[in-house]
N, C-alpha and C positions, 0 to 999 in steps of 0.2 A: 093644272097639271093632271094627267091621265092617271087614273087609277086602275092596277093591273093584278088581277089575282090568277094564281097558277095552283093547279090540284097537286097536292102530294102523292105521289105514286110509290109502289115499292117496286124496286128491281126483281126481286124474286118474289114472288107469291107467298101470303103468310102461311098458307097451309103446307108448304114444303119445309123439310126438315134445317132448314138455315136458321141462324139467329135473326130475329128481327128488330135488330137495333138501328140505331140512326144511319148507320152505314149502307142500310137498305133502302133509304128513301132517298128520292129524286123529284125536283120540280119539273112539270112538264106544261107546256101550253095545252090550252083545251082541247083543240083538235089533235094533238099528238097523244094526250091522256084517254082521249074517247077509241081512238085506233088502237092502242097498247091495250086497253081494257078488251075491245072486241077480240083480239086476237089472245090473250090471255083466256078468254072465255071458251074460244075454239079450243084451245090447248086442253083445258080442264076437261071438256065435254069428249076429246078424244081418249085422254086417260081413264075417264069413267066409263068410256064405251056408250056413250048416248049420241043417238044420230042426231045430225045438224037440220 
């Protein structure tokens, strides 16, 4: 039997003003998590005025 592991991710980033309870968590495939994390970092840089 194959063993799979899925990273736990937040729908809304922890630094936002949203409650960070279990309802904000989701399981993603590794490649989906990597893509979402990349996009989240791009958005954080835009918000903070950091050039890419």
